[in-house]
C-alpha positions in Angstrom: -50.4 26.4 33.9 -50.4 22.8 35.0 -52.2 21.2 32.1 -50.1 22.6 29.3 -48.1 19.4 29.4 -50.6 17.3 31.3 -52.8 16.8 28.2 -50.1 15.3 26.1 -48.9 13.0 28.9 -52.5 11.7 29.6 -53.1 11.0 25.9 -49.7 9.3 25.5 -50.4 7.0 28.4 -53.8 6.0 26.9 -52.4 5.4 23.5 -49.4 3.5 24.8 -51.6 1.2 26.9 -53.7 0.3 23.9 -50.6 -0.3 21.8 -49.0 -2.6 24.4 -52.1 -4.6 24.6 -52.3 -4.9 20.9 -48.7 -6.1 20.6 -49.2 -8.8 23.3 -52.5 -10.2 21.8 -52.1 -9.8 18.0 -51.0 -12.9 16.1 -47.3 -12.8 15.1 -46.6 -12.1 11.4 -42.9 -12.7 11.8 -41.0 -13.7 14.9 -38.3 -11.0 14.2 -40.8 -8.2 13.5 -43.0 -9.1 16.4 -40.0 -9.3 18.8 -38.7 -5.9 17.6 -42.2 -4.3 18.0 -42.5 -5.8 21.5 -39.0 -4.4 22.3 -40.1 -1.0 21.1 -43.3 -1.2 23.2 -41.2 -2.1 26.3 -38.9 0.8 25.6 -41.9 3.2 25.2 -43.4 1.9 28.5 -40.1 2.5 30.3 -39.7 5.9 28.7 -43.2 6.9 29.8 -42.5 5.8 33.4 -39.4 7.9 33.5 -41.2 10.8 31.9 -43.9 10.7 34.5 -41.2 10.8 37.2 -39.6 13.9 35.6 -36.5 11.9 34.7 -36.4 13.3 31.2 -33.0 12.2 30.0 -33.7 8.6 30.8 -37.1 8.9 29.2 -35.3 10.3 26.1 -33.0 7.3 25.9 -35.8 4.8 26.0 -38.0 6.8 23.5 -35.0 7.0 21.2 -34.5 3.2 21.5 -38.1 2.7 20.6 -37.8 5.0 17.6 -34.8 3.1 16.3 -36.5 -0.3 16.8 -39.7 0.9 15.1 -37.7 2.3 12.2 -35.8 -0.9 11.7 -39.0 -2.8 10.9 -40.8 0.1 9.1 -43.4 0.3 11.8 -44.6 3.8 10.7 -47.2 4.3 13.4 -44.6 3.3 16.0 -42.2 5.8 14.5 -44.8 8.6 14.7 -45.6 7.7 18.3 -41.9 7.6 19.3 -41.2 11.0 17.6 -44.1 12.5 19.4 -42.8 11.2 22.7 -39.4 12.5 22.0 -40.9 15.9 21.2 -42.7 15.9 24.5 -39.3 15.4 26.3 -37.8 18.2 24.3 -40.8 20.4 25.3 -40.5 19.5 29.0 -36.8 20.3 29.0 -37.1 23.6 27.1 -35.5 22.5 23.8 -38.2 24.2 21.9 -36.8 24.3 18.4 -35.9 20.6 18.5 -39.5 19.9 19.8 -41.0 22.0 17.1 -39.1 20.2 14.4 -39.9 16.7 15.5 -43.5 17.3 16.4 -44.2 19.1 13.1 -42.8 16.1 11.3 -44.7 13.6 13.4 -48.0 15.5 12.9 -47.7 15.7 9.1 -46.7 12.0 9.0 -49.8 11.1 11.1 -52.2 13.3 9.3 -53.4 10.8 6.7 -52.4 7.6 8.6 -53.8 7.7 12.1 -56.3 10.1 13.6 -55.2 9.2 17.1 -51.6 9.9 16.5 -52.5 13.1 14.6 -54.3 14.3 17.7 -51.4 13.4 20.0 -48.9 15.3 17.9 -51.3 18.2 17.4 -51.8 18.6 21.2 -48.0 18.6 21.9 -47.3 21.0 19.0 -50.1 23.3 20.2 -48.8 23.2 23.7 -45.3 24.1 22.4 -46.7 27.3 20.7 -48.3 28.2 24.1 -44.9 27.8 25.7 -43.6 30.2 23.0 -46.3 32.7 23.8 -48.0 32.3 20.4 -51.6 31.5 21.4 -52.9 32.2 17.9 -50.8 29.4 16.5 -51.9 27.2 19.3 -55.6 28.0 18.5 -55.0 27.2 14.8 -53.6 23.8 15.7 -56.2 22.9 18.3 -59.2 24.0 16.3 -58.0 22.4 13.2 -57.6 19.2 15.2 -61.1 19.4 16.8 -62.8 20.0 13.5 -60.7 17.9 11.2 -63.0 15.6 9.2 -61.1 12.4 9.9 -60.9 13.0 13.7 -63.3 11.2 16.0 -62.4 12.2 19.5 -62.4 10.0 22.5 -63.7 11.5 25.8 -60.0 11.8 27.0 -59.0 13.6 23.8 -62.1 15.8 23.9 -61.3 17.0 27.4 -57.6 17.6 26.7 -58.3 19.6 23.5 -61.1 21.7 25.1 -58.8 22.4 28.0 -56.0 23.5 25.7 -58.2 25.7 23.6 -59.3 27.3 26.9 -55.7 27.8 27.9 -54.9 29.4 24.5 -57.9 31.8 24.8 -56.7 32.8 28.3 -53.2 33.5 26.9 -54.9 35.6 24.1 -56.7 37.6 26.8 -60.2 36.5 25.9 -61.2 35.3 29.4 -64.9 34.7 28.5 -64.0 32.3 25.7 -61.4 30.7 28.0 -64.0 30.0 30.7 -66.4 28.6 28.1 -64.0 26.1 26.7 -62.6 25.2 30.2 -66.1 24.6 31.5 -66.8 22.3 28.5 -63.6 20.4 29.3 -64.6 20.1 33.0 -68.1 18.9 32.1 -66.7 16.3 29.8 -64.1 15.0 32.2 -66.4 14.8 35.2 -69.1 13.0 33.1 -66.4 10.5 32.0 -64.8 10.2 35.5 -61.5 11.5 34.2 -60.4 12.9 37.5 -56.8 14.1 36.8 -57.7 16.2 33.8 -60.8 17.5 35.7 -58.5 18.7 38.5 -56.4 20.4 35.9 -59.5 22.1 34.6 -60.4 23.4 38.0 -56.8 24.7 38.4 -57.0 26.6 35.1 -60.5 27.9 35.8 -59.1 29.3 39.0 -56.3 31.1 37.2 -58.9 32.7 34.8 -61.0 33.9 37.7 -57.9 35.2 39.5 -57.0 37.2 36.4 -60.5 38.6 36.3 -60.1 39.7 39.9 -62.8 37.4 41.2 -60.8 35.9 44.0 -63.7 34.2 45.7 -64.5 32.1 42.6 -60.8 31.5 42.0 -60.3 30.1 45.6 -63.4 27.9 45.2 -62.2 26.4 41.9 -58.7 25.9 43.2 -60.0 24.1 46.4 -62.1 21.8 44.2 -59.0 21.0 42.1 -57.1 20.3 45.3 -59.8 18.0 46.6 -59.8 16.0 43.4 -56.0 15.8 43.3 -56.0 14.6 46.9 -58.6 12.0 46.1 -56.4 10.5 43.3 -53.2 11.1 45.3 -51.7 13.2 42.5 -48.7 14.8 44.4 -47.7 17.1 41.6 -51.2 18.4 41.2 -51.6 18.8 45.0 -48.4 20.9 45.2 -49.5 23.2 42.4 -53.0 23.5 43.8 -51.6 24.6 47.2 -49.3 27.1 45.5 -52.2 28.5 43.5 -54.4 28.9 46.6 -51.6 30.7 48.3 -51.1 33.0 45.4 -54.8 33.8 45.3 -54.9 34.5 49.0 -51.9 36.8 48.7 -53.6 38.7 45.9 -56.7 39.4 48.0 -54.6 40.5 50.9 -55.0 37.4 53.2 -51.4 37.1 54.1 -51.7 34.5 56.9 -53.6 32.1 54.7 -51.1 32.6 51.9 -48.3 31.9 54.3 -49.9 28.6 55.4 -50.5 27.4 51.9 -47.1 28.4 50.7 -45.6 26.3 53.5 -47.8 23.4 52.6 -46.9 23.7 48.9 -43.2 23.8 49.8 -43.5 20.7 51.9 -45.1 18.7 49.0 -42.6 20.1 46.5 -39.8 19.0 48.8 -41.2 15.5 49.2 -41.3 15.2 45.4 -37.8 16.6 44.9 -39.3 19.3 42.7 -36.5 21.9 42.8 -38.2 24.6 40.8 -41.3 24.3 43.0 -39.3 24.5 46.1 -37.5 27.6 44.9 -40.6 29.5 44.0 -42.3 28.6 47.3 -39.2 29.6 49.3 -39.1 32.9 47.5 -42.6 33.7 48.5 -42.1 32.4 52.1 -39.1 34.7 52.6 -41.1 37.7 51.5 -44.2 36.9 53.5 -42.3 35.9 56.7 -40.5 39.3 56.6 -43.8 41.1 56.1 -45.3 39.3 59.1 -42.3 40.1 61.3 -41.2 36.5 61.5 -37.5 37.3 61.0 -36.1 34.1 62.2 -38.4 32.1 59.9 -37.5 34.4 57.0 -33.8 33.8 57.7 -34.4 30.0 57.7 -36.1 30.1 54.3 -33.4 32.4 53.0 -30.8 29.9 54.0 -32.8 27.1 52.2 -32.9 29.3 49.1 -29.1 29.8 49.2 -28.7 26.0 49.4 -30.9 25.7 46.4 -28.6 28.0 44.5 -30.6 31.2 44.7 -28.7 34.2 46.2 
């Protein structure tokens, strides 16, 4: 679901902001070392900007520049942070073995050096195992991180880890435990005014209720997530919320509502240039338009699919 990669991205933004501030305010030990560290921070910031835009190859270039710069002055924490960021790019682009290798190395390097970086690498590695459909490995990683003696979680980290534990329990099939952890994540995020992760919690809770067959609760949670994503103008979240509401409506047999929401999701995915989102929305729209007897609309969506490379 949406928050599998959201957690790592949110934590990385928070850590990077703190690192950049520290670089700009700390007294210089050496002009050369300071300059290189500042160059690394700039490269990380650029990489994160491109990562957030989904421009992963450009993000990878800048994260690699940051890694090289940090390595050249033996900035070990910078190296760990850069490796974790590179692992996130590999994860986002489906290079799972490369992601596993670099994230495992970053996590072990961070274990005794930095609780914050240990958490970041752990979240990304756990999310990788979720992508590989190995929820037990994810749970092992997440629970070790939550209960590690050296770890003191920030509110952001708490919400992300609780959410990911819930996602792992959902993948394991234990929906009661999934709802318990996701509810804890939501309470934490709302209490700390962390709106984007709270919206992701609503989205995941909706998916659990949908899997239970409780479509009324699923729709209500998805609508709450949509309201939050609209409030913070999170286009990616809005598109995924709309698609989720459409999917829930289709499952409960409300075809006209599903059609409306799929159309709205397709519009937002298109405005974002999200090709995969556009394709999956179009696939649903073709099927529903045909079922509603709207043959001309179905043909239009079919042509759009063909242009997107889907026969």
